[in-house]
C-alpha positions as CSV (number, residue, x, y, z in Angstrom):
1,M,23.9,30.8,-85.7
2,T,20.3,31.2,-84.2
3,T,19.3,32.9,-87.3
4,C,20.5,30.4,-89.5
5,S,19.1,27.5,-87.7
6,T,15.6,29.3,-87.7
7,L,15.6,30.1,-91.2
8,L,16.6,26.3,-91.8
9,A,13.6,25.5,-89.7
10,L,11.1,27.0,-91.9
11,V,11.8,24.0,-94.4
12,M,13.1,21.4,-92.0
13,M,10.4,21.5,-89.2
14,P,7.6,20.8,-91.5
15,L,9.4,18.1,-93.4
16,L,10.4,16.4,-90.1
17,L,6.9,16.5,-88.7
18,Y,5.7,15.1,-91.8
19,I,8.1,12.3,-91.8
20,Y,7.4,11.7,-87.9
21,C,3.7,11.7,-88.4
22,H,3.7,9.5,-91.5
23,G,3.4,6.2,-89.5
24,F,0.6,7.5,-87.5
25,N,-1.5,8.9,-90.3
26,L,-1.4,12.4,-88.7
27,Q,-0.3,14.3,-91.9
28,N,-3.3,16.0,-92.4
29,T,-3.9,16.9,-88.6
30,V,-0.5,19.0,-88.4
31,P,-1.1,22.8,-89.1
32,Y,1.9,23.3,-91.4
33,V,1.0,26.7,-92.2
34,D,0.4,27.8,-88.7
35,I,3.8,26.3,-87.9
36,L,5.5,28.3,-90.6
37,V,3.6,31.5,-89.2
38,A,5.2,30.8,-85.8
39,L,8.6,30.3,-87.1
40,V,8.7,33.4,-89.2
41,S,7.4,35.2,-85.9
42,I,10.6,33.9,-84.2
43,L,12.7,35.7,-86.8
44,I,11.3,39.2,-86.0
45,P,12.5,39.3,-82.2
46,C,15.7,37.4,-83.2
47,S,16.5,40.0,-85.9
48,I,15.7,42.9,-83.4
49,G,18.2,41.1,-81.1
50,I,20.9,41.0,-83.6
51,L,20.7,44.7,-84.5
52,I,20.6,45.6,-80.7
53,N,23.5,43.5,-80.1
54,Y,25.3,45.2,-83.0
55,Y,24.5,48.9,-82.7
56,R,23.7,49.1,-78.9
57,P,25.7,46.2,-77.4
58,Q,25.8,48.0,-73.9
59,Y,21.9,47.0,-73.7
60,A,22.2,43.5,-75.0
61,K,23.1,42.2,-71.7
62,T,20.5,43.9,-69.7
63,I,17.9,42.8,-72.3
64,T,19.1,39.3,-72.2
65,K,19.1,39.0,-68.4
66,A,15.3,40.5,-68.2
67,G,14.6,38.1,-70.9
68,V,15.8,35.0,-69.1
69,I,13.9,36.3,-65.8
70,V,10.6,36.9,-67.5
71,L,11.1,33.2,-69.3
72,M,11.7,31.6,-66.1
73,I,8.6,33.2,-64.4
74,S,6.5,32.4,-67.3
75,A,7.6,28.9,-67.1
76,V,6.7,28.5,-63.5
77,L,3.3,30.2,-63.7
78,V,2.3,28.1,-66.8
79,S,3.5,24.9,-64.9
80,I,1.5,25.6,-62.1
81,L,-1.6,26.7,-64.1
82,F,-1.2,23.4,-66.1
83,I,-0.8,21.3,-63.0
84,Y,-4.0,22.7,-61.5
85,T,-5.9,22.4,-64.5
86,V,-5.0,19.0,-66.1
87,G,-4.7,17.0,-62.7
88,G,-4.3,13.4,-63.4
89,F,-2.5,13.9,-66.8
90,V,0.5,15.2,-64.8
91,L,1.5,11.8,-63.7
92,T,1.4,10.4,-67.5
93,V,3.8,13.3,-68.6
94,L,6.1,13.0,-65.4
95,S,6.5,9.2,-65.8
96,P,10.1,7.9,-65.5
97,P,10.6,7.3,-69.5
98,I,9.5,10.8,-70.2
99,M,11.7,12.5,-67.5
100,A,14.6,10.4,-68.6
101,I,13.8,11.9,-72.4
102,A,13.6,15.2,-71.1
103,A,16.8,14.7,-69.1
104,L,18.8,13.4,-72.0
105,M,17.6,15.7,-75.0
106,P,19.5,18.7,-74.0
107,F,22.5,16.7,-72.7
108,I,22.7,15.0,-76.4
109,G,22.2,18.5,-78.0
110,Y,25.4,19.7,-75.8
111,T,27.5,16.8,-76.5
112,F,27.1,16.6,-80.2
113,G,27.3,20.2,-80.5
114,Y,30.7,20.1,-78.7
115,I,32.0,17.0,-80.5
116,I,31.0,18.5,-84.2
117,S,32.4,21.7,-83.8
118,W,35.6,19.9,-82.4
119,L,35.7,17.7,-85.7
120,F,35.6,21.0,-87.5
121,R,38.5,22.3,-85.5
122,L,36.9,25.2,-83.9
123,N,38.7,26.9,-80.9
124,Q,37.4,26.4,-77.4
125,S,35.3,29.4,-77.3
126,E,33.3,28.5,-80.6
127,R,32.8,24.8,-79.3
128,R,31.2,26.1,-76.3
129,T,29.1,28.3,-78.2
130,V,28.1,25.8,-80.7
131,A,27.3,23.4,-77.9
132,M,25.1,25.7,-76.0
133,E,23.3,26.9,-79.1
134,T,22.6,23.2,-80.3
135,G,21.4,22.1,-76.8
136,C,19.3,25.1,-75.7
137,Q,17.5,26.4,-79.0
138,N,14.7,24.0,-79.2
139,G,12.6,24.7,-75.9
140,Q,11.4,28.1,-77.0
141,L,10.7,27.1,-80.5
142,C,8.5,24.2,-78.9
143,F,6.5,26.6,-76.7
144,T,6.1,29.1,-79.7
145,I,4.9,26.4,-82.1
146,L,2.6,24.9,-79.6
147,K,0.9,28.0,-78.4
148,L,0.5,29.4,-82.0
149,A,-0.3,26.3,-84.0
150,F,-2.3,24.1,-81.9
151,S,-5.5,24.7,-80.0
152,P,-5.6,24.2,-76.3
153,E,-8.0,21.0,-76.9
154,V,-5.2,19.4,-78.9
155,M,-2.2,20.3,-77.0
156,G,-3.4,20.0,-73.5
157,H,-1.5,18.4,-71.2
158,L,1.6,18.0,-73.8
159,F,2.4,21.3,-72.8
160,L,3.8,20.0,-69.7
161,F,6.7,18.1,-71.5
162,P,8.5,21.2,-73.0
163,I,8.3,22.9,-69.4
164,V,10.1,19.8,-68.0
165,Y,12.3,20.0,-70.8
166,L,13.1,23.4,-70.4
167,F,13.8,22.7,-66.7
168,F,16.6,20.2,-67.5
169,Q,18.0,22.2,-70.0
170,V,18.5,25.3,-67.9
171,T,19.8,23.1,-65.2
172,E,22.4,21.1,-67.2
173,A,23.5,24.3,-69.2
174,G,24.1,25.8,-65.5
175,L,26.0,22.7,-64.1
176,L,28.2,22.6,-67.4
177,I,28.9,26.5,-67.0
178,M,29.9,26.0,-63.3
179,L,32.2,22.9,-64.3
180,F,33.8,25.1,-67.0
181,R,34.5,27.9,-64.6
182,C,36.0,25.8,-62.1
183,H,38.2,24.1,-65.0
184,Q,39.0,27.7,-66.1
185,R,40.2,28.9,-62.5
186,F,42.0,25.7,-61.7
187,T,43.9,26.2,-65.3
188,L,44.8,29.6,-64.5
189,K,46.0,28.9,-61.0
190,E,48.4,26.3,-62.4
191,K,49.7,28.6,-65.1
192,K,50.2,31.2,-62.3
193,G,52.1,28.7,-60.0
194,S,54.2,27.6,-63.2
195,E,55.3,31.4,-64.2
196,P,58.0,31.8,-61.5
197,A,59.5,28.5,-62.5
198,V,59.6,29.5,-66.3
199,D,60.9,32.9,-65.5
200,A,63.7,31.6,-63.6
201,E,64.5,29.2,-66.4
202,L,64.7,31.9,-68.9
203,A,66.8,34.0,-66.6
204,Y,69.3,31.0,-66.4
205,L,69.2,30.5,-70.0
206,Q,69.8,34.2,-70.7
207,H,72.9,34.1,-68.3
C-alpha cells in the first residue's frame, strides 16, 4: 500500500498543490520538479524495505524499530532547533486552530481508512492495516518534500507544523493500538470463560 500510494503521489501531489495554490496565485512558486524528485527518492528506501521484508523478514522488525527511534530523535532535535531559531513564530504555528488541525488530521485519516475498508468488506486485520496506513503516511512525506523541495528561507517556521502533526499522529496511533489490545484481551477472556459452558452443552447433546 505504501508503494502504491507513493507512486500515485507522483501525479496526485503536484496536481493537488496546483489546485490548492490556484486561488493564491502561487502556481509558479511551487517547485514541482523538486517535489517529483523528493517523491522518487522515497520510493528507493521503500523498495529496499519491501525487499528486506520479503527476503530477510527476520531483520525487518529490528530495522523498523531502529527507524522509529531515529525518526523520533530527529523530530525532537529538529523541533528544539527550530524553536530556538524562529522564536516568536512558534506562537503562530502553535495557535489553537493550527493545533486543532494537527490533532484532527491523523484521526480523520484513521477513521476514513477504517470506514472505507469496512465498506469493501475487508477483515479486521486488513481494516486496521488500511486505517494506520491512511493516517500515518503523510508526515514523513511532508518532511521530505519540505527539506528537498523548498529553501530554508521559504519554509522557515512552517517546518514546525509537520512536527506537531507527527506528534499527534504517533500519540493517536498509540492510543488506538492500546484500545485495540485491551479490546482483544477482553474478547479473549470472554471466549475462554464461555468455553466450559459450550463444552458442557456439547457433551450433553452427544449424550
